[in-house]
N, C-alpha and C positions, 0 to 999 in steps of 0.2 A: 499724804498717803495714810489712809485709815486702815488699821490692822483688820485683815479679813481671814486670818488663820488661827484656829484654836490650838490648844496645847497638844492634843493628840495628833493632829495633822502635822504640827511642827516636829514632834518626836519621831513620827513615822518617816518623815523626810530625812531626818538626821541618821536614823538607823539604815535606811536604804542607801544613803550616800556612803556610809561606813562600809556596808557590805560590798558595794561596787568597788570602793577603794581597795579593800582587802583582796577581792577577786582579781583586780587589775595588777596589784603589786606582787601577788603570788603567781602571776602569769596564767591564771585560769582563763581570763579573757585578754585578748591582745589585738593588735592591728587596729584597723579603722573602727571596729565595733568597740574596742576598749577605749579609744580616744573619745568617741561620741558619748559613751556611757560615763566617762569621767567628766566631760563637759556638763552633762545633765546632772550628775551628782554635785558638781560645783554650784549649779543653779539652784538645786534643792537646798544646799547648805545656806546659800546667800538668802534665799527667800524665807527659810525657816528662822534665820537669825533676825531678820527685819520684821517678820510677821506679816508680810504682805505678798500676795501672789497676783501679778497683773493678769494672768489668764483667768482668774476667778471673776473679774469685773464684767466681761461681756456675757457671762453665763449667770451672773447674779448669785454666785456661790459665796457663802460666808459661814465658816466653821467656828467662829468665835461664839462664846456664850453670850446670850442677850442679857443686858443689864436691865433690871426692873426698877 
């Protein structure tokens, strides 16, 4: 697995996951929507920590800075 996520992309995913977690635990979002959003937030956290997003591969997206 070659990293395909840049630092801005990773930080954005962490912030979004934190926002979803806060909204879920303060019961602003709940029910099935809350569960689905928490699963997506968990995936965002996982992919941001490993620096690789499998959905970027088929689309050829790479947000890492190019090494010269």
